[in-house]
N, C-alpha and C positions, 0 to 999 in steps of 0.2 A: 432511519432510513437503515434498508439492509442490504447486506455486501453477500456476493454470490464468490466460491471458492470454487475453483475449475480442480478435482483431485484424482488427477488421470482417470479415468473412467467411473470414477462416482464427484457428487457436487456437495459441497455444504454449504450452513449458509450460516451467516453472523449476525444475529439478530440487532449486531447494533448493542450502542451505552444505551442501560435504560434505568438511568439511576434512583437510588429512592429521595421521598424528599425529604429534606434535613429535617430531626428529632432535633431536641432542647431537654434542656437541665437546668435548673436554678442555680445559677454561681453560689447562693448562699446559703446552700446546703453545704460549704466545707469550712470548717470551723477550724482546723490545724493552721496555724501559724506556721510561717518558715525563720529559723533565727537569719539576723542580718548579716552579710559576711564582712570581713573584717574590712579596712578599706585599705588599700593596694597603697606601699609610697608613692606618690606622685614625682616623676623626675629625678633628682638626685638627693629628694626627703626635704630640702630645705624649703622656710615657710613662704619662701618669696614665690615659687612657682605658682601656689595654692592659687587657682581663678583665674591664670595670666593664659594669656594671649599669645603666643611665640610667632615665629619665621627664623629665618636660615639666614645666616652673613655669611659672604663669601669677600673675605678682604685678598683683595689683589692687588701686585705692588705695580704703580706706573709713576711715570713721570721723574723718575730718578738715574733713568740712563744718560742724562748728558751730567747728573752730579755726580757720575762715579765712573770710574777708570778701568771699573773691571769688562773685561771682556766676556767673561762667564755672563751677562744679566741679558736675556731677548725677553724685552717686554711684551713684544707680540706672541713667545710663547707663553707666557702669564696670560695673556688675553685669551688663550685659544682653549689652553688648560681650565682656567675660569668656566669660560662660555659651555667646554662640555661637559664640567662637573655639573650647572647649572642643568643641562636639559636632562641628563640622567635622574639626577634627582627629581624632577618636576613628572620625567616619566614614570617615577618607582612608584611618587605618593601622588602621583595624578591632581597636582597640583594645589590638593589639600596644604602644602604645607608652604609658604609663599618664599622665592629665592630671592635673594637680596644680592646685587654683584659692589663692593665698594670701592672704589680706587685710593690705594693709602700710598704715601709717600716712606711705604718701608724696605730697605733691601730684602729681595728672596720672599717677601711674605708672600701666603695662599694660606691663609689660614681660614678655619671656616669654625661659627661659633653658632650657638642656637640663643635668641635675643628676645630678649622683651618687646611687647610690643610697642612700647614706652619707648623705647629706643629706635622706632627706626623714622627713618630718616624724613618720611613724610609727617610724624607726630615732633618731632626732637627741632627739628631744624638742619640739624645739622647731624653727619654719621659720625657715629661713636663707635670707636676701632680701637683695637690695642689693648694695652694696659687700661685704660678707660672705659672699653667695656665690660674687661675682667674684673674692675673694681665696680661697676654698676649690675653686676650678677652673673654676666654672659657662660653660658657652657663653650667651653672650648673642645671641640670634638677632634679636632687635627691643626698640628701647626707646623707650616714647612718649615718655619725658623728656627725651630726646635729639632723634626726630626732628620732635614737636612734629605727630603724626599717627595714625591710630588704625592700628590693626595689618588685614593683610587675609589671611584664612584662605590662599588657595593659595600669596602670596607664604610665609609661614610653612612651609606644607606644602612646598616646592620647597628653601627652605632647610637646612628638616630632614633632606629626604631625602639631600642635598649632603651635610650631617654625618655623617647615621648609615647609611654604609656599609659595611657587613656581608660579608667576604668569603665565600663559598659557592661549597663543592668540592660536585659530586654525578658519582659513577661510575654511567654507564649498562650497565646488563649486561641477560642474555636469556638463554633458553633454547634457542632455535634461529635459524637463520640460513641467509640463501638461499644457495647456491652464488656464484661466478661476482664473491665481494667483493673489491677491487682493494683495497691499503694509502693509493694515493692514489686511489680513488674514479673511475678513469677507466673501469671498468666496471658497467653497470648494475647493481643490485641483484637483478634479473630481469627477462627475456623471457620474454613468454608463450608457453609450447608449447613454447619451447627448453629445452636438454637442462640448463641453468643454472637451471630453475625447481623445483628438486626443492634439496630443504632440506639440511642436510648430516647427516651422520649419525654416531655413536660408540658403540660398545660402550660405552665409560665410563661413569661414574657418570650413571644418568639425571635426580640430581637439581642437576648439574653447572651451577653458572653462568658465560656465556660473555660478556667484553666486549665491547662494541658498539660499533666503532670508527668514526671519519671518519663521526658524522651527525651533524644537528644537533636542535634541540628547543626547543621556549620554554616560559620562566616569565612568567604573563600576569598581570598586577596586579588587582583590583578594577576599576582606573579604565582599564583597556584599555591601559594602556604595559605592551608583550611586551620582554621581555629573551630575545636570543637566547644559546643555550652550542651549542658543538660540541666534541664529545669526541675524543680523540688515540687514541693507536693503543695503551692500555691502557682506555681507552672515560671517560676522566675528564675533564673540565672544571670552568672556576674562571671566577667572574664576581664586584660585589659586588650587594648586596640592599638594600634598606632594612627595616627590621624591617616583617611587614605576613606577611599569607596570598598564595599564589602559586600556581598552577593549572597543573598541566604538558602541556604538547599535544606530541606527534608533528607531525613533517611528514606533513603527508594524504597527500602524492602515493607517498609512502615503502612501504616493506612493513611496516610496525609501525605498528597503531593507540592503545593503550593504554599508559599509563604507571603502575604503583602502586609505592607509593601516586601517587593523582593529585593531592596537593595535598601541600606544605613548607608550614613556619610560622615566618618568624623571627624570632628571639626581641630585645627591647630588651639586648643585651648585645655589647659591643666582643671578639668571638672568632671565630675562625673557625670555621663548621661544614662538619661533611662529610655528606652523603646518602649512600643506595644506592636508587637505582631499579631496577625492573626491566619489559623494553619486552613488550609482548604484540605476538606477529604478528600479522598479519591472518589473516581464515580463508582457506583456498584452496575455491574454489565451480569448479562445473561448472552450466552452465546448457544444456538441453539445448531449441530450439527449436520446434517441429508447427506443421505450417499445419492446416486443419478436417479434411484425409484422413487424419491422423496419419503423414505424413509429412515427416520432415527438413525443416526451411526453412534452405538454405543463404543465405550471404553475408544475414545479416538484418542491419542495425545501430541497436543501442541502446544508450543510456547511463544506466547504473544509480548512483543522485545519492544522495546519504544527506537522509534526511526533514528534516533540521534546516538544511538549508539551512547548511553549515558551509563548502564546498565544491561546486566546482561536476561532481562526480561522474569517474567515468570512461567512457569510450567503449568499446563492445564490437562484434565483428561474425562472427559467426557460420561457422564452416567447411561445409566440403561435407558434413557430416553433423549439423547445425544445434547442431552444440557450440560452446561458447566456456568457458574456463578464464581466471579472473584472482582473484584476491586481493582480500576485501573487509573492512571492520572490522567487529565485532559491534554491532549495532542494527538500528535500521529503515530500510531505505531505497526507494526509487522505480522504477522501471523504465520507458523510457518509449522510443519509436520516434524514431531521432536521424537528420535528414536538412536539408539545408539548404534542400529544394524546397517549394513550396506545399503545406500539407496537401493542397490539393482534390487534388495531384498524389500521394498517398501511395497505395502497394498496401492498406493496411490502416487503420481504423478509429483516430486518437485515442488515444492509450495512457499511463494513468497506472495503474499496477499497485505496490503495495506489497510490499514482500517482509521478510522478519526474516531475519538474520546471527544465528545462539543461539551461545554461548558454549560449545560443546561439541567434543569429541576425536573 
């Protein structure tokens, strides 16, 4: 698809995204083995949590108002506090941790505990609470009976995050890699216009997946919290995540722009998780800029930025042929004239042209 850019007396044309066909390398060429990381301690370190699924239990004082002469006991307030706490925890963990509210005949109780799934009322038949829950190994995150204070949702979420640390391993694979990748990352992934800007080719199986080594990517929780993953020589990375849903995102300055699948979900179970993710390389694009007489426009500085503004974009400058090449992620972008001079000194009118890079070979 051809785009025409009006540049104040000049015209430029973007010949659009012209991605090269993926080239491949057989993953069997890798012989270096990575050393498995030391597994992190699960929960509070006790063996009872290994492999255990869990839920959160809020024990709410109820049914004791008539038995107490205390004027300070307002059961309706306990109901409101418990429901508000449940709502906030559900929102934070996006339903990954079930929150169960249990009415208990304990004065001033608003206790918050992590419980093994075997103690769930639907499994056990009757709710297990108070000291009985502690005896069966429940982890008490908060006790109003002890603290004499109301629980705060941010504090409970923070303690629950710290307690429910799930080991997560992610192997990052790809179907194509640029040449010039160094094991110690001392060489750039790509130099535009240089020999190593071509992708590696192999006559091996075209569906072979290659480990993507020594790169970083992020797992982003809905709250905005980012966890950095860094791959080893075999494309493997390890960290700990709390239960919930996480978006996976590439380093936008690298050669890859998408990870598939783009999300992972961590359940409320204390056992290591393994995910395999495939990175998609940005599309190689060629841009041709011409003036109003259809002549190549050399040394034309422009910046192409993603339309959603997630990063500042990439600066380009055309060669003597009026062309420039580079890699862009799939999606909508905006091309603009790039100059530090005052716009009144520009040889073109202010430019803002929408472009689209499509996911085609």
